[in-house]
N, C-alpha and C positions, 0 to 999 in steps of 0.2 A: 450442380455443385455438391460437394460433400460437406457434411456437418456431423458433429458428435452431439447427440441430443439426449436429454433426460426425459423419458416418456411419462413418468409418474414418480411420486414420492418414493425415495429409496431405491429406485431402479438403477441399474448399471448404465453407463454411457453406451448409446447405440449409434453405430455408424449408419447414416441415412443419406439418400440422395434427394435433393430438393430443387425446385425451379430457382433459377437465379432471380433474386428480387430486383425490383425497380425502385429507385428513390423517389419519394414524394417531395412536395414543397419544403424547402428548408433542410433537405437531407442530401447526403451523398452516399454512394455505394463504395465500400472499401474492398479492394483485393487484399485480403488479410495475409500478411507475411509471417506474423508471429503473434501468439497470445499466451500471456503468463497464466499459470495455474495458481490460484490463491486459496488460502484457507477459507475465505468467505464464499467460495464456490460451494461450500457445504450447505449454504442456505438453499441452493437449488437442488443439490443432490438429495438432501434429507427433508426437504419441504419445510424449512424453518422460517421462511420469509412470509409475513402476513399478506394474504391476497395473491400469492404466487399462482400463476396459471401455467398448466402443462398442456402440451409438451413445451419444453424450453431448451434453448441452446445457451449454456452459460458462457462466462468469459468476459472479464472487465479490465484486462490489461492488453489492449489490442493495438497493434501497429500495422501499417501497410501503406498502400498508395490509393489515391482516389481514382476510380475507374469509371464513374458516371456521376453526373450532377443532376440534382433535382431542380424544379422550378424555383427561380428567385435566388439561386446560389451563383454569385458572380465574383466573389473574392478568392475562390479556389479554382485551380485548374486540374484537369485530368493529369495524373502522374504525381501530384503533390504528396509528399511524405507526411503522414499525419498519424495521430493516435488518439484513443479515447480510453478514459479510465472509469472508475466507479461512478462518478457523476455523469449521468447520461442526459442531462437537460433540465430546464427549469421553465416556469411559465412566464416569468418576467413581470407579473402583475401583483403577486401577493405582497404583504407588508415586508417580508424579509428580502424579497427580490428588489423591491423599491428602495430598500436601504443598501442594496449592493451585495447582500449576503446570500448569493445564489445557492451555496451548498446547503443552506437551511430552508430552501424553498418548500412551501407547504405542499406543492404538487411535484416535487422533485422526482425525476426518473433515475433508475439505476441500471446501468449497462449490464446485460446478461440476466437481469431479473424482471425489469419492466418491459424489456424487449429483448429479442435474441442477440446474443453476444458473439464473441470471437472464436469459439470452438468451431470454426466454419471457414471455408475457403473464401467466402464473401459475406459481407454484412451491411446492413443499412445503419447509418449513424446521423444524428442531428448535428448540423454544423456548429451550433452553439456549444457543443461539448467536445469539439476537436482541438487538439493542440499540435503545432508543428513539431516534427521530429528533425533534429539538426542533421545536416548533411554529414556523412562520415560516421555517424553513430549506427552500429549494427542493429538491425531491427530486433533480433532476439535479445540483445542486452537492453534495448530501450523499453521493451514491453513491461518488465517488472517495475520500472520507474514510474509507471502510470498508476500504481496503487501503493505497493510497499515503499517506493521511492518518494512519491509526492506526500504520502502520509508522514514519513519521518522528517523529510525536508521541511514541509509546511508547519508541522507541529513545533519543530525546533526554532524556526525563524519567527514564530509568533509566541514563543514561550516567555519572552522577557529577558532571557539570558543574553549577556553581552560578551564580546571577545575577552578571554581571560578568565571568565567564570568557570567554576567546576561544573561540568555536565557529565552525568553518568548514564551509561546505556546498559540496561539489563537484558541479557539474552544475546546469543550469537547466531541466531537463525536468519530466516529470510528478511525480516525487518531489521534486526539488530545489526547485521553485517553492513547494511546501508546506513543505519543511524550512526554508527561509529565513523564512517567515512564522511558523512555530512557534518557531524559535530566537529571533527578535526578541521575540515575545510572552512568552517565558520569561525575558527579561531578560539574555540573553547579549550579549557584544560580537560581532557577527556579521560574518563574512567570506564573501564569495561567491567561488568559484573556478570559472573557466570559460575559454573560448577566444574571443579577439576582444574589442575594445573596444566593439563595437556592442551587446553584451549588458549593459554596465555600467548604463545608465539603468534597465533593467528590474530588475536585481538590487537596486539601491538602492530602487526603488519597492516591492519585495517585503520589504524590511527590512534589507538589508545596509548596514553602516556602512563597510565596506572592500571593495574589489574587486581580485582578482588575475587578470590575464590571463596564463595559463601559456604563451602563445605568445611573449610579450615580456618576462616577468619571471621571476626566480628565486623559485619558490614558497617554498623553505625559508628563503631570506634574508628574504623579505617577512614571513612569519609569525614568524620569529625576532625581527624588529624590534618585533613586538607582544607578545613574551614567549613565543611558541610557542603552538600551539593545544592547548587541553585536550581538545577533540574535533574530529575532522574527519569529518563525515557524508558518506560516499561514496555517491552516488546514481546515478552513471553506470556501467553494466556494462562496464567496459573494464579488463582485468587489468593492462595496461601502465601505464595512467593511475593505477590504484590503487597500484602499486608506487612511483610517484613521489611519493606523498603523505606517506609515513612521515617524510621529512626535515622536514616542517613541524610535526610534533608537538612540544609542549613536554615538560617533565618530567612523568612519569605520564600522558602523553597517550594518547588512544585513537583508533585508526582504526576507525570504526564503519561496517560495511558493510551496506547494506540493499538493494543491487541485485546480482544474481547473474550474473556472467559465467561461461561454461562453461570457459574456459581457466584454467590455474593462474597464480598470481601469484608473482613472485620478490621476496623481501625478505631483506636481509642480517641475520642474527641480531645482529650488532654494533650495527645501527641501533636494535634493540629493547633490548638489554642496557644500554647506557650511560645512557639516559634513563628506564629502567623503563617503556618504552612497550609498548602491547599492540594487538593486532588482534582485533576482535570482530565477530561477526555478530549480527543481530537479526531475528527473524521476527515480523512482524505483531502480533497481540494477540487477546485473547479478547473476548467480548461486553461485559464490564465495561470493558475498555480502549477499545473502540469507543465506548461510551457516554460515557466521559470525554473522548475525542477530539472527539466531536460537540459536547458541551457547551462545552468549552474553545474550539473553533473559533467557535461562535456568540458567545460572550462577548467574544472578542478580535478578531473580524472576520477570521478566517482563512478564505479562500475558495479553492476549487478553480477554476481557469480552464479552461473546458471548451469543446468543440465537440460539438454534439448531432447524432444521426443517428436516423432511424426504424429500428425493429427489422429491417426487410427489408434495410437497408444495412449489416448487421453486417460483411460482408466488406470494404466500403470503410472502415469505422471501424477495423477491425483492421489493415488494410494501412497506413493513414495513421499509426496509432500505431506500428507496427513499423518504419516507415521514418523515424520521427522528424519527420514533417511536421505532426503535430497540435500545437496550442498550447492547453492542455498535456495534457488528458486527453480521450479519446473517451468519449462517454456515449450509450448507446442509450435512447431514450424510447419508451414504449409508447403 
């Protein structure tokens, strides 16, 4: 089989041929149909993940069909449409697992970091991390929903916001364009936050009822005129921009961060105290969350907007994503 591999820290993606792997107990082998290219793949490319071992095949937005079953796997059949996201498995025995909080497992595995991921024609995946892909959903469109999709969907549905509440989405990129669609489908009063009036038509097409151009408008004043945001979903990894969002929160409002800049952000404690505001991060989701996300997306017409690339063009797909030139998610097709 062919795979795009990172041989060492900072190395370019290399096309290699490898023996087709065999699944072990509790695993299946996937014939990969598509794999999304995510900003978090930088952890592999640039060696930013603690304990990362090379060589490594990245990719954690993987969809395809089961083509071999490991020992003990009886609830899946060859040919089943499945996918695997960031969460690549859990031990089931740590305190967080015993509480049902598998995403916070002390021994959690990450697809494409703990084991080889989906930049490959075939891959091995643990069954506990697999989610069914609905019939009729194109694989290439389903792939980004297993990371960008489940992260925005899962964070919003756990945010405490209720239908009718003002929910703002900052950024119109790979995460933000899905966040707007999910927010509208969940019944929120949706505000898009971005730079430049040229993005307003797209934001409204994706579900925004209001648009704030931070280059020409006072964000806090505009959101305050709507009663303040119950939630601001921050999807652009810019610490300075994140700091400027707090003023737009209403009473008990939450700045919900799903994109991770490396630089620290500055926030005045007084801005949090007076309105009982909070800042919260949200990581991805488990296989169950991914299944809910995929089902919800199909039911409500939420679709990832993608550009597809052949496996051999992984470097181009990654570069276009990292430079913000892709609209809106790069996806490798096998």
